[in-house]
C-alpha atoms as one frame of an Amber mdcrd trajectory, in Angstrom:
protein
  -6.863   2.216 -22.145 -10.510   1.105 -22.099 -12.271  -0.113 -25.204 -14.419
   2.115 -27.400 -18.085   1.230 -27.023 -20.247   1.008 -30.142 -23.991   1.508
 -30.288 -24.264  -2.270 -30.630 -22.484  -2.713 -27.282 -24.705  -0.150 -25.602
 -27.796  -1.854 -26.977 -26.517  -5.163 -25.644 -26.340  -3.739 -22.129 -29.761
  -2.233 -22.647 -31.354  -5.460 -23.853 -34.890  -5.892 -22.639 -34.104  -7.939
 -19.568 -31.646  -5.379 -18.125 -33.943  -2.338 -18.281 -31.269   0.160 -17.224
 -32.654   3.558 -18.339 -30.843   5.260 -21.194 -30.625   8.411 -19.038 -28.446
   6.407 -16.645 -26.498   4.508 -19.303 -25.335   7.603 -21.147 -23.703   8.885
 -17.950 -21.578   5.760 -17.507 -17.901   6.197 -18.325 -17.636   2.791 -19.950
 -14.335   3.758 -21.568 -12.788   3.240 -18.108 -13.334  -0.485 -18.498 -11.614
  -2.935 -18.274  -8.838  -0.896 -16.602 -11.059  -0.066 -13.634 -11.836  -3.728
 -13.035  -8.154  -4.660 -13.328  -7.312  -2.060 -10.669  -9.947  -3.389  -8.305
  -8.641  -6.942  -8.758  -5.353  -5.789  -7.176  -6.974  -3.720  -4.459  -8.454
  -6.574  -2.458  -7.353 -10.150  -2.962  -5.717 -11.671   0.126  -7.626 -14.667
   1.429 -10.007 -14.621  -1.550 -10.547 -17.164  -4.297  -9.893 -15.986  -7.840
 -13.612 -16.247  -8.574 -14.407 -13.964  -5.643 -11.660 -11.522  -6.690 -13.281
 -11.119 -10.113 -16.780 -10.837  -8.642 -15.629  -8.185  -6.166 -13.760  -6.235
  -8.852 -16.843  -6.250 -11.095 -19.162  -5.191  -8.261 -16.957  -2.295  -7.161
 -16.498  -1.179 -10.760 -20.263  -1.139 -11.239 -20.790   0.884  -8.059 -18.109
   3.390  -9.058 -19.486   3.893 -12.561 -23.196   3.989 -11.758 -24.318   7.451
 -10.593 -26.454   7.239  -7.463 -28.570  10.280  -8.322 -30.079  11.792 -11.437
 -28.828  14.910 -13.207 -31.024  17.093 -10.971 -29.390  15.626  -7.856 -32.328
  13.462  -6.763 -31.290  10.078  -5.375 -32.432   7.031  -7.299 -34.684   4.517
  -5.582 -32.383   2.257  -3.555 -33.936  -1.041  -4.705 -33.860   0.048  -8.337
 -30.286   1.270  -8.021 -29.186  -2.037  -6.472 -30.842  -3.913  -9.352 -28.835
  -1.847 -11.823 -25.647  -2.577  -9.877 -26.345  -6.320  -9.994 -27.101  -6.257
 -13.718 -24.016  -4.246 -14.565 -21.880  -6.468 -12.309 -23.046  -9.565 -14.187
 -22.316  -7.865 -17.497 -18.796  -6.898 -16.386 -18.051 -10.450 -15.191 -19.307
 -11.878 -18.477 -17.466  -9.358 -20.635 -14.230  -8.670 -18.725 -13.944 -11.496
 -16.194 -11.516 -13.673 -18.162  -9.399 -10.707 -19.257  -9.170  -9.421 -15.671
  -8.284 -12.865 -14.326  -5.477 -13.262 -16.872  -4.205  -9.808 -15.911  -4.281
 -10.673 -12.191  -2.458 -13.970 -12.718   0.197 -12.269 -14.846   0.761  -9.512
 -12.274   0.853 -11.997  -9.364   2.255 -15.321 -10.605   3.115 -18.213  -8.313
   5.657 -17.146  -5.697   4.611 -13.488  -5.525   3.519 -13.943  -1.916   6.877
 -15.388  -0.835   9.818 -13.425   0.519  12.507 -13.564  -2.202  15.434 -11.928
  -0.399  14.618  -8.410  -1.609  13.015  -5.269  -0.256  10.829  -3.363  -2.736
  10.421   0.349  -2.018   7.613   2.184  -3.797   8.561   5.831  -4.384   6.418
   8.794  -5.434   8.691  11.745  -6.229   8.168  15.192  -7.752  11.604  15.334
  -9.410  13.312  12.622 -11.427  15.740  12.297  -8.521  14.339  13.348  -5.153
  11.848  16.151  -4.571   8.593  15.867  -2.640   6.607  12.670  -2.245   6.853
   9.563  -0.100   8.285   6.053  -0.020   7.057   2.757   1.437   8.903  -0.555
   1.647   7.569  -4.098   1.253   9.134  -7.515   1.473   6.981  -9.338  -1.047
   5.856  -8.325  -4.513   2.261  -9.199  -3.594   2.270  -6.837  -0.602   3.482
  -3.982  -2.810   0.844  -4.750  -5.441  -1.943  -4.895  -2.857  -1.001  -1.507
  -1.385  -0.060   0.440  -4.532  -0.433  -1.739  -7.622  -4.091  -0.865  -7.965
  -3.161   2.798  -8.484  -2.122   2.041 -12.051  -3.593  -0.732 -14.269  -0.304
  -1.053 -16.145   1.737  -4.066 -17.276   3.268  -4.669 -13.863   4.965  -7.844
 -15.075   7.198  -5.700 -17.296   8.212  -3.642 -14.256   8.933  -6.815 -12.276
  10.956  -8.235 -15.174  13.179  -5.131 -15.181  13.622  -5.391 -11.410  14.512
  -9.089 -11.686  17.417  -8.187 -13.963  19.140  -6.019 -11.331  20.472  -6.788
  -7.866  20.109  -3.337  -6.310  18.686  -0.342  -8.107  15.697   1.685  -9.208
  13.185   1.295 -12.014  11.138   4.403 -12.849   7.954   3.006 -14.361   5.825
   6.146 -14.797   6.647   9.755 -15.583   4.401  12.827 -15.468   2.026  12.954
 -18.410   2.310   9.282 -19.329  -0.855   7.145 -19.669  -2.514   6.291 -16.323
  -0.443   8.937 -14.492  -2.675  11.893 -13.632  -0.755  12.969 -10.511   2.134
  14.882 -12.085   4.715  12.818 -10.187   7.375  10.270 -11.057   6.845   6.735
  -9.750   9.656   4.296  -9.131  10.408   1.045  -7.342  13.772   0.585  -5.661
  14.937  -2.988  -5.181  17.539  -3.877  -2.565  18.853  -7.290  -1.573  18.750
  -7.798   2.189  19.128 -10.621   4.673  16.187 -10.699   7.021  16.546 -12.290
  10.410  14.146 -15.083  11.224  12.159 -12.817  13.584  11.445 -10.396  10.742
  10.448 -13.168   8.331   7.955 -14.388  10.929   6.379 -10.944  11.059   5.550
 -11.238   7.377   3.524 -14.392   7.914  -0.221 -13.871   8.089  -0.961 -16.771
  10.439   1.005 -15.578  13.479  -1.049 -15.032  16.617  -1.256 -11.491  17.972
   0.918 -12.444  20.957   3.582 -13.876  18.673   3.413 -10.862  16.370   3.909
  -8.571  19.379   7.003 -10.543  20.353   8.389 -10.459  16.815   7.656  -6.769
  16.301   9.343  -6.017  19.629  12.471  -7.741  18.305  12.204  -5.684  15.136
  11.820  -2.428  17.075  14.863  -3.339  19.177  16.812  -3.913  15.968  15.632
  -0.567  14.586  16.815   1.189  17.738  20.198  -0.551  17.364  20.378   0.629
  13.745  19.652   4.200  14.850  22.353   3.883  17.503  24.824   2.695  14.870
  23.904   5.666  12.659  24.434   8.082  15.561  27.834   6.603  16.326  28.939
   6.624  12.680  27.179   9.743  11.442  28.917  11.756   8.751  27.835  14.312
   6.172  28.274  11.900   3.247  26.079   9.180   4.721  22.776   8.300   3.055
  21.374   7.733   6.530  20.480  10.604   8.842  18.919  10.942  12.273  18.372
  14.097  14.307  20.677  15.365  17.031  17.819  15.021  19.534  17.417  11.363
  18.577  21.087  10.707  19.233  20.745  12.419  22.616  17.926  10.063  23.500
  19.991   7.088  22.326  22.774   8.237  24.688  20.167   8.413  27.469  19.714
   4.622  27.305  16.348   4.801  25.547  14.075   1.757  25.708  10.983   1.195
  23.570   8.256  -1.196  24.697   5.584  -2.305  22.224   2.240  -2.445  24.043
  -0.230  -3.126  21.248  -0.766  -3.310  17.482  -3.942  -1.807  16.066  -5.288
  -1.374  12.554  -5.840   2.286  11.660  -7.245   3.090   8.196  -5.955  -0.225
   6.889  -2.415   0.238   8.249  -0.767  -1.146  11.366  -0.399   1.289  14.251
   2.230   0.515  16.890   1.363   1.639  20.416   4.595   2.117  22.379   6.079
   3.370  25.645   9.400   5.245  25.533  11.653   5.176  28.605  14.998   6.963
  29.007  17.323   8.405  31.641  18.436  12.007  31.193  19.032  15.128  33.281
  17.360  17.591  30.955  14.499  17.883  28.492  14.880  16.093  25.161  12.596
  16.414  22.143  11.190  12.871  22.258   9.074  13.401  19.119  12.200  13.581
  16.951  13.198  10.111  18.136   9.748   8.715  17.372   9.864  10.211  13.874
  13.259   8.609  13.212  12.049   5.289  14.638   9.034   5.460  12.340  11.256
   6.042   9.295  13.435   3.095  10.296  10.411   0.805  10.731   9.077   1.762
   7.289  12.214   0.264   5.764  11.137  -3.086   7.163   7.361  -3.260   7.232
   6.137  -0.538   4.899   3.025   1.484   5.650   2.522   1.964   9.406   2.182
   4.582  12.118   3.401   4.989  15.699   1.470   6.284  18.677   3.219   6.877
  22.025   1.135   5.928  25.032   3.667   7.235  27.560   7.056   8.974  27.686
   8.956   8.186  30.891  12.183   9.827  32.030  13.562   7.681  34.853  15.643
  10.619  36.068  12.411  12.483  36.932  11.683   9.946  39.650  15.184  10.295
  41.096  14.581  13.979  41.680
């Protein structure tokens, strides 16, 4: 939790050269620091120096805490407001910079950006086992932390230590009502050892060209379709895997998926695809796309799929 702030601390922020009005200062939720700054350090860090990570975390914390209008709802003067942001940012760097940096380095030690042979699945679930929620998979600890670590300024290294001690399995790190958890859900990470093919490992590399990434993602999509086909052929009621009947029909209709483009939509990759198949009658193509999306999430985490064109070859034959 954040530190308690004494009158001495408040006066320090209000020292003559800062000149942040007391009417503004008393509305700041300073008890949210340094947790807020720690969260922001995990929210945006790829390609940034550690100095810039701390500066950015302090700036965003200042902007979140500083109200942009007075208690009557009148906006503050923009230049004056920006001066307050700058002053508070400097104060946060001076006061919490070292603590935040140590936190960041402990959460993301050397090697966190490397694939370690495991898939980490972040799970939000309404019941201790199952229920409503969602899951997303990542192939490096750093990718998971960047997407979801900032949700909770907890001791993530303790969670990672527990995961390191198991081969396959789940660690539930937050329960409803526990500190930092205001959502009323359980939160877990499931670790599973997997053997990625070289094409998939390449996808995880940031420096691939777009053309190369398209080629690699196409290979991954082909593998996902093969996995769905295997599930259809070996489906049974006790299996953990499940695909719809309509999906299996499309698989039997020699379905082909062509990746046309990769776009960024709200910070997540969006795959633009064409779906081609050969069948005599109507099939619910959307069910197949939903199952393909679920299969892709096992490999590359947060993403979406948009179909540019459905094409039934049999239509042309008629």
